[in-house]
Phi, psi and omega in degrees: 000132182276130181282158177298322180299320179297320181294317181300313181288328177297319178297318180298318181294318181294325179297327183272315189258340191300324185287344187235013179295147356282151181229142181273111176208161177293147178308135183306143179213013187293344178256013184291333179246052193305327182300328181278329172298316181297313181296315180294323177300316180297317180290317181299322183291347176293327178196112187230069185296334181271002175056041174294129189290320180190146180303332184300329182296331179292344180261359179269168173296165189301320182299315179286321181301323183298332182287342180237018188278351182060236182266008176279111188287329184254105182297338176299334183259005184296319179299315179296315182297321178296313179297320182297313180292319178297319179296315179302314181294317180295322179295316179297329180274357182071027184260095182295316181295325176298322176295316179300314182294324176295321177296316179296317178302319180299331184270355183291150177291135173273155174297130179256171184286342182196167174299127182089358179289153180245134177266144186287153173283151175281121180237348185271345181229135175261128180297144177293320182267121180299335177296318178288319182298335183283353189244142172245165179281150173300153177251157178311130185296345178267359181283167184300128176059027186298322183300315180289319180298311183290328176295316179298321178297316181294319179293321176293320176301317179300318179297318181290323176297316179298322183294332179266003176096014179266180178274111184298337179296340177294344178302331180295339180288347177278356183298168184240203189268177171291152182298141173271187182268119177300135178087359179298114184294342179277346183072014185274096169277202179262052187259174171212160182203108185221108181289345183259006176261105186292338179275315184126124186294338178295334178270311184291334177263005177055047182258352183287133176254112183299140179278338184211170176269159175304325180293323178292326175297313180301318180294323183292327184263002179302126179090354178276123181257138179287149175290165181289115176251029183302318181296318180294319179295322180296319180297320181293333181267021177087022175097354180268098185295340182269357186293322181228077183291143173276172179300321181295325184291332183278352182271139177291151180297136181287137177254314179235134182234130175239125180245125178239123180244105181236128180288129178239126183301127175079000185285335182237075186294335184264358181292141179296149179294149178291146177239157178280105183263006187303312184293315184289323184271346181073026181235171179287162186300323183295315181289321184291327180295335172066037181279345178075163181231002176079356180282152179296132181283151181294148176070019178078012179287120182273351177277110186257002177286131187247000178298150183209057178302134179067013179084003182264116178266161176286131181301153181293150174236119184229152174299139180157181180058230177280353183171305183214138184245132174261126182307124178075012181221198181279174171256160188223152174282329188252129182295327179296319178295321179295316179295321177297320178296320178300316179298320184288325176296318177298319181299317181295318178296319179296316181294321178298320179291319180299328180275355179273167179298319180296320179293318178294323178294328179279355179079019181273139180239158176297328177301321176295323177297320178297318179296319179296322178298322176297321178294319179297314182289337178294340180271355182287000000 
């Protein structure tokens, strides 16, 4: 029996593709992670000011995405905008799992034009939530350097999931399929697409290829502290915010904070190697390497990382709010979480510049931004 949902999406696809069939595109896979489409749809429907028709459109190619984009003018950014609004709604509702699912949705692979095709990064819109802004979508597993690119995306996703209080191992669920054959005229990679599988056929058919090991996830999130979800926990416990205190809630408010960043040989075996950022950042090698000097920053800024690839510095972190405030972002109870957020905001700005015409002309790559982020986080 054909479901109503299948008919609705079939009509949408025919409206976009029917007039020009046959068309060369990768075999559809937008329903392969169906559980996250469902969760994001539920969160998005709480408040949808941009009138996005459905989360599935964000996973389609631009021509199809535009038909369901609502007021989002750039279909390249529809996936990010959908995740951003869903995350905002879930956060307002105190729904940690909803936030986690929005983060995972943001990291899912979009349909590309062919096996090995690469989908563009969103550069015209900046996400409201830095957690969403820190993440890019997976790329076709047959595309150039896909294994390294997708692994970096998954590890960053794990850090953001940990920061909102979720299980970072869930980042592995954003993974994609085994690589298809480049040049295959049928576009048949190793994909699946089933609107009637509520979990997602990539899981039920055991087609997902993990981007990283559980141990690599654990190493990536070491030192990442979750934000205070006391209010959400209290609501879940029947309104008693003290019923299930988090680790952050049991700590007394900090009055004086001393941060010491000292390089210790061999202490950070997993930190990315330093790169010479002098040419790309327009600064001397010492400043661009961003190793820090442990001295107290001017104006009470606790963020001591000084690297600035592409001219983007890490936002200041100062005492205030619930404990620590990140310039242009939320406040945090834990200084480590605040410093990590500052590093991630810088990484996103750096990546946006690297993906721009000016960044490419300067020879800056997203990989360099990732390395700089590792250096920034090494000082936490």
